[in-house]
Every structure is written in C-alpha cells, then in structure tokens.
C-alpha positions, -999 to +999 in steps of 0.1 A: -181-507-088-200-515-123-225-489-125-203-462-115-194-434-138-153-420-130-153-380-139-130-379-164-125-348-171-116-339-138-092-366-137-079-357-166-079-316-153-056-337-126-036-348-145-027-321-166-023-306-129+002-333-123+028-329-159+028-292-151+033-282-122+070-294-126+073-272-155+057-240-131+082-245-110+108-242-129+097-210-145+099-201-108+135-207-109+144-191-134+134-161-116+166-164-095+192-150-129+162-133-149+182-102-146+221-120-148+236-122-185+235-164-186+217-193-206+202-206-177+171-200-188+176-208-223+161-244-224+132-239-193+118-206-210+104-227-240+088-249-223+064-220-212+036-218-245+030-259-231+025-249-199+002-218-214-016-238-236-019-270-210-034-248-186-063-226-213-073-268-223-074-277-191-095-241-181-117-251-210-128-287-199-130-284-165-154-249-175-176-276-196-177-305-175-192-277-147-214-260-173-229-300-177-234-302-133-271-300-125-278-304-084-307-330-081-322-316-047-352-343-049-318-365-047-305-350-022-330-346+005-339-385+001-304-392+006-298-370+039-334-384+051-319-417+043-285-414+058-301-385+085-285-399+124-252-409+108-247-373+099-255-360+135-229-387+145-201-362+141-220-333+159-227-358+183-193-365+192-179-329+186-204-314+218-198-346+240-157-339+238-166-304+244-186-310+271-157-332+287-159-369+277-132-387+281-137-409+249-167-393+230-156-408+196-159-444+205-192-438+226-210-426+195-194-450+172-207-474+194-244-455+195-241-451+160-239-495+155-265-496+182-290-472+164-286-486+128-288-518+137-323-509+159-333-489+131-337-458+152-326-424+156-288-418+174-300-388+194-328-412+206-304-438+211-276-413+229-308-403+249-314-434+263-273-440+269-274-437+310-243-424+302-243-396+278-277-383+306-252-354+318-233-349+287-267-343+266-289-320+298-256-295+294-262-292+252-280-257+246-313-252+227-287-242+194-264-276+196-295-297+205-308-282+171-284-296+159-285-327+167-327-330+156-319-309+124-284-324+111-285-310+074-281-279+085-246-290+104-216-276+094-192-281+120-166-252+129-134-255+107-144-219+095-147-203+130-119-222+139-097-206+106-107-176+118-096-179+152-065-192+144-056-160+121-073-135+147-044-153+170-014-154+146-022-118+140-020-104+173+011-124+182+031-108+147+012-076+155+047-057+163+063-080+137+042-073+107+043-039+087+009-019+092 
C-alpha cells in the first residue's frame, strides 16, 4: 500500500538477527571442545567480534526506534470504536464453545457478516439469533461484560500458560530436584 511506511529499523534488526543466529550457534558448538587441546575453534572464534558489534548496533538501533514511538491514545480509541463489534467476535466464539456450541466459530463468523452488513453491533445480532439464545442465557455477568466492553478483553492465554506450567510442575514433582 503506497501510503504505508515499513518499519525499516525493526526490519533491519531482524535482518541482523538472521545473519548472526548461525554464528551464535557456531559459538555454542565451540563449547564442546573448549577444554580440549585442538584447533577446532580457531577459525570460528575469529567472528566473535562481529557478533558483539552487530548485537551492539542492533540494540542501539532498536533503542533509538523505540524512543521515537508515541502512542496516540485518541487514535487508538477511535480505531477501537470503529472495530468494536469485530473485537467481540473472539470472546463470543470462545464463550459459545465453552458452553457447548457445536460450531461456535462458524456461528460467530456468520453473525459477524450479518452485523457488518446491517451496521449493527455483533452482540445485538447474536441476542436476536434463536440458535444462540440458550447459550447466551448461560453467560455469567463477567462474561457478558467482556462482550459488552470488548476493549477490556485480554483473552485467556496467560491463564492457560500458568495452568499448563502448574500441571507439568505437579507431574514432574518426583523427577525435579527440590
């Protein structure tokens, strides 16, 4: 799109990472023979300076780019207002699936199209849908609030990650050192 600008500095930092990653891997492989009396590290260790210089350059470029970023809160609010209905689609389908809807994703996809065509909020269209009424009636007050105020929706990924970590910690309890 001609009106968009690429994040050149961020793309450059990623490019540096792609160039340096194999060299860092080589450095890790050098550890295997670190205490041996051979010359298997003699050529590969010559590139450590490049790795350090590239890392310092990338860090400085990234820091400079991040310093220049500003959050336009008014623009964020305006964008949220424009897409408010579509943001509610994810939590809606997750909640429908939670309460046993057999094809929640497809149902919400269909309703999203209908809401967009009619310029109506997704939640309003969902409440009018006979198939979904029973599922929506089971929503808790907190779940309903997420659908009414999607700007507060954060998803459940962090809680799922904590649950998985806790589960594995329990499973491995006898195998891990205290």
